[in-house]
Backbone as a printed PyTorch tensor [residue, N CA C, xyz], in Angstrom:
tensor([[[ -5.3800,  13.4610, -17.2890],
         [ -5.4780,  13.7350, -15.8640],
         [ -6.6280,  12.9600, -15.2370]],

        [[ -7.7200,  12.8420, -15.9570],
         [ -8.8910,  12.1500, -15.4050],
         [ -8.5950,  10.6740, -15.1720]],

        [[ -7.6850,  10.0970, -15.9780],
         [ -7.3310,   8.6860, -15.8020],
         [ -6.6460,   8.4540, -14.4620]],

        [[ -5.8260,   9.4030, -14.0290],
         [ -5.1440,   9.2700, -12.7500],
         [ -6.1500,   9.3400, -11.6070]],

        [[ -7.1250,  10.2170, -11.7340],
         [ -8.1550,  10.3470, -10.6990],
         [ -8.9720,   9.0580, -10.6090]],

        [[ -9.3530,   8.5210, -11.7430],
         [-10.1260,   7.2780, -11.7620],
         [ -9.2980,   6.1350, -11.1850]],

        [[ -8.0150,   6.0640, -11.5540],
         [ -7.1480,   5.0100, -11.0150],
         [ -7.0280,   5.1330,  -9.4990]],

        [[ -6.9020,   6.3480,  -8.9900],
         [ -6.8340,   6.5580,  -7.5490],
         [ -8.1000,   6.1210,  -6.8420]],

        [[ -9.2430,   6.4680,  -7.4080],
         [-10.5130,   6.0740,  -6.8050],
         [-10.7050,   4.5630,  -6.8340]],

        [[-10.2690,   3.9230,  -7.9190],
         [-10.3670,   2.4610,  -8.0060],
         [ -9.4780,   1.8080,  -6.9550]],

        [[ -8.2600,   2.3240,  -6.7580],
         [ -7.3630,   1.7630,  -5.7540],
         [ -7.9030,   1.9600,  -4.3390]],

        [[ -8.4930,   3.1030,  -4.0730],
         [ -9.0950,   3.3420,  -2.7590],
         [-10.2490,   2.3740,  -2.5290]],

        [[-11.1060,   2.2160,  -3.5250],
         [-12.2420,   1.2990,  -3.3950],
         [-11.7510,  -0.1390,  -3.2020]],

        [[-10.7110,  -0.5320,  -3.9310],
         [-10.1650,  -1.8840,  -3.7770],
         [ -9.6010,  -2.0800,  -2.3740]],

        [[ -8.9400,  -1.0660,  -1.8340],
         [ -8.4100,  -1.1620,  -0.4790],
         [ -9.4960,  -1.3150,   0.5630]],

        [[-10.5920,  -0.5850,   0.3810],
         [-11.7200,  -0.6930,   1.3130],
         [-12.3210,  -2.0920,   1.2380]],

        [[-12.4910,  -2.6120,   0.0390],
         [-13.0680,  -3.9480,  -0.1290],
         [-12.1460,  -5.0070,   0.4850]],

        [[-10.8490,  -4.8940,   0.2580],
         [ -9.9000,  -5.8660,   0.8170],
         [ -9.8910,  -5.7920,   2.3390]],

        [[ -9.9050,  -4.5850,   2.8940],
         [ -9.9280,  -4.4410,   4.3550],
         [-11.2050,  -5.0280,   4.9420]],

        [[-12.3230,  -4.8060,   4.2740],
         [-13.5940,  -5.3450,   4.7460],
         [-13.5970,  -6.8730,   4.6670]],

        [[-13.1140,  -7.4140,   3.5420],
         [-13.0970,  -8.8630,   3.3600],
         [-12.1230,  -9.5410,   4.3270]],

        [[-11.0220,  -8.8730,   4.6500],
         [-10.0460,  -9.4860,   5.5530],
         [-10.5640,  -9.5790,   6.9790]],

        [[-11.5530,  -8.7740,   7.3120],
         [-12.1130,  -8.8630,   8.6610],
         [-12.8860, -10.1710,   8.8530]],

        [[-13.2850, -10.8010,   7.7650],
         [-14.0010, -12.0680,   7.8330],
         [-13.1000, -13.2810,   7.6230]],

        [[-11.8320, -13.0650,   7.2990],
         [-10.9590, -14.1810,   6.9440],
         [-10.4670, -14.9690,   8.1500]],

        [[-10.5980, -14.4290,   9.3300],
         [-10.1460, -15.1330,  10.5240],
         [ -8.6500, -15.0370,  10.7370]],

        [[ -8.0000, -14.0490,  10.1240],
         [ -6.5540, -13.8970,  10.2640],
         [ -6.1550, -13.6110,  11.7060]],

        [[ -7.0140, -12.9820,  12.4510],
         [ -6.6850, -12.6700,  13.8430],
         [ -7.4650, -13.5890,  14.7830]],

        [[ -7.6180, -14.8260,  14.3740],
         [ -8.3790, -15.7990,  15.1550],
         [ -7.7010, -16.1480,  16.4690]],

        [[ -8.1290, -17.1970,  17.0620],
         [ -7.6430, -17.5930,  18.3800],
         [ -6.1520, -17.8850,  18.3450]],

        [[ -5.4010, -17.1730,  19.1590],
         [ -3.9730, -17.4110,  19.2820],
         [ -3.1430, -16.8750,  18.1310]],

        [[ -3.7540, -16.3390,  17.1190],
         [ -3.0010, -15.8240,  15.9820],
         [ -2.4840, -14.4290,  16.2470]],

        [[ -1.3430, -14.1270,  15.6340],
         [ -0.7850, -12.8000,  15.7490],
         [ -1.0000, -12.0640,  14.4440]],

        [[ -1.4550, -10.8500,  14.5300],
         [ -1.6740, -10.0330,  13.3550],
         [ -0.5280,  -9.0490,  13.2450]],

        [[  0.1890,  -9.0820,  12.1130],
         [  1.3250,  -8.1960,  11.9010],
         [  1.1130,  -7.4200,  10.6220]],

        [[  1.6410,  -6.2120,  10.5820],
         [  1.5010,  -5.4250,   9.3790],
         [  2.1820,  -4.0820,   9.5050]],

        [[  2.0970,  -3.3160,   8.4320],
         [  2.6720,  -1.9850,   8.3930],
         [  1.8570,  -1.1130,   7.4730]],

        [[  2.0570,   0.1860,   7.5930],
         [  1.3020,   1.1200,   6.7660],
         [  2.1190,   2.3730,   6.5000]],

        [[  1.8110,   3.0000,   5.3860],
         [  2.4250,   4.2730,   5.0240],
         [  1.3040,   5.2520,   4.7220]],

        [[  1.3350,   6.4070,   5.3630],
         [  0.3920,   7.4820,   5.0730],
         [  1.2110,   8.6250,   4.4890]],

        [[  0.9190,   8.9850,   3.2490],
         [  1.6630,  10.0560,   2.5910],
         [  0.9060,  11.3700,   2.7350]],

        [[  1.5660,  12.3780,   3.2670],
         [  1.0240,  13.7320,   3.3270],
         [  1.9330,  14.5590,   2.4270]],

        [[  1.4920,  14.6900,   1.1700],
         [  2.3630,  15.2890,   0.1630],
         [  3.5440,  14.3520,  -0.0420]],

        [[  4.7580,  14.8810,  -0.0140],
         [  5.9330,  14.0030,  -0.1700],
         [  6.4460,  13.4400,   1.1530]],

        [[  5.7850,  13.7280,   2.2540],
         [  6.2730,  13.3230,   3.5720],
         [  5.5290,  12.0700,   4.0370]],

        [[  6.2640,  10.9780,   4.3250],
         [  5.6080,   9.7450,   4.7630],
         [  5.4920,   9.6450,   6.2900]],

        [[  4.3840,   9.0900,   6.7440],
         [  4.2250,   8.6730,   8.1310],
         [  4.1720,   7.1580,   8.0920]],

        [[  5.0730,   6.4900,   8.8110],
         [  5.2380,   5.0490,   8.6970],
         [  4.8670,   4.3850,  10.0180]],

        [[  4.0460,   3.3340,   9.9270],
         [  3.6330,   2.5600,  11.0870],
         [  3.9550,   1.0940,  10.8300]],

        [[  4.2850,   0.3630,  11.8800],
         [  4.5190,  -1.0660,  11.7380],
         [  4.4670,  -1.7680,  13.0770]],

        [[  4.1120,  -3.0530,  13.0470],
         [  4.0100,  -3.8130,  14.2870],
         [  5.2910,  -4.5670,  14.6290]],

        [[  6.1630,  -4.7650,  13.6500],
         [  7.4520,  -5.3950,  13.9160],
         [  8.4670,  -4.8910,  12.8960]],

        [[  9.7260,  -5.2930,  13.0720],
         [ 10.8040,  -4.7610,  12.2400],
         [ 10.6330,  -5.1230,  10.7630]],

        [[ 10.1770,  -6.3240,  10.4680],
         [ 10.0240,  -6.7600,   9.0760],
         [  9.0170,  -5.8730,   8.3420]],

        [[  7.8500,  -5.6920,   8.9190],
         [  6.8030,  -4.9240,   8.2540],
         [  7.1050,  -3.4340,   8.2370]],

        [[  7.8080,  -2.9440,   9.2450],
         [  8.2120,  -1.5480,   9.2340],
         [  9.2220,  -1.3080,   8.1160]],

        [[ 10.1380,  -2.2500,   7.9100],
         [ 11.1000,  -2.1430,   6.8110],
         [ 10.4220,  -2.1450,   5.4530]],

        [[  9.4120,  -2.9940,   5.2970],
         [  8.6550,  -3.0210,   4.0420],
         [  7.9280,  -1.6960,   3.8420]],

        [[  7.3690,  -1.1440,   4.9040],
         [  6.6670,   0.1390,   4.8140],
         [  7.6350,   1.2660,   4.4660]],

        [[  8.8470,   1.2180,   5.0050],
         [  9.8580,   2.2340,   4.6640],
         [ 10.2280,   2.1440,   3.1940]],

        [[ 10.4160,   0.9290,   2.6800],
         [ 10.7330,   0.7560,   1.2580],
         [  9.5950,   1.2880,   0.3890]],

        [[  8.3540,   1.0130,   0.7830],
         [  7.2090,   1.5330,   0.0450],
         [  7.1800,   3.0530,   0.0960]],

        [[  7.4970,   3.6310,   1.2350],
         [  7.5050,   5.0890,   1.3690],
         [  8.5530,   5.7170,   0.4550]],

        [[  9.7340,   5.0920,   0.3530],
         [ 10.7760,   5.6120,  -0.5240],
         [ 10.3100,   5.5790,  -1.9730]],

        [[  9.6870,   4.4820,  -2.3790],
         [  9.1730,   4.3700,  -3.7490],
         [  8.1030,   5.4380,  -4.0100]],

        [[  7.1910,   5.6090,  -3.0690],
         [  6.1360,   6.6070,  -3.2420],
         [  6.7010,   8.0270,  -3.2930]],

        [[  7.7320,   8.3100,  -2.4900],
         [  8.3610,   9.6270,  -2.5360],
         [  9.0250,   9.8720,  -3.8840]],

        [[  9.6930,   8.8540,  -4.4200],
         [ 10.3220,   8.9970,  -5.7330],
         [  9.2930,   9.2230,  -6.8290]],

        [[  8.1900,   8.4950,  -6.7630],
         [  7.1190,   8.6870,  -7.7520],
         [  6.5760,  10.1070,  -7.6600]],

        [[  6.3910,  10.6080,  -6.4550],
         [  5.8840,  11.9670,  -6.2550],
         [  6.8730,  12.9940,  -6.8040]],

        [[  8.1510,  12.8400,  -6.4550],
         [  9.1600,  13.8080,  -6.8930],
         [  9.3230,  13.7820,  -8.3980]],

        [[  9.3490,  12.5910,  -9.0120],
         [  9.4650,  12.5010, -10.4710],
         [  8.2430,  13.0870, -11.1580]],

        [[  7.0760,  12.9310, -10.5450],
         [  5.8620,  13.5290, -11.1070],
         [  5.8640,  15.0410, -11.0460]],

        [[  6.4230,  15.5900,  -9.9870],
         [  6.4980,  17.0440,  -9.8390],
         [  7.5200,  17.6330, -10.8070]],

        [[  8.6450,  16.9470, -11.0110],
         [  9.6780,  17.4380, -11.9020],
         [  9.2880,  17.3420, -13.3630]],

        [[  8.3410,  16.5200, -13.6730],
         [  7.9180,  16.3230, -15.0540],
         [  7.1700,  17.4910, -15.4850]]])
């Protein structure tokens, strides 16, 4: 069980570092468009955000995968 907690904390820390580093990359520079999507899981229920259809579709696919992982973990 402790391995899952450590893995979760490592993934959260990696996400924070990537988000911080991307703010310096100039991705949203002059005239550039920033596109993306996100999934926030509250238990097995996903909240999905996206800036366009492509990224929203990717976020939906990720949400389905995360829901399946959650359900399979609960049934185990």
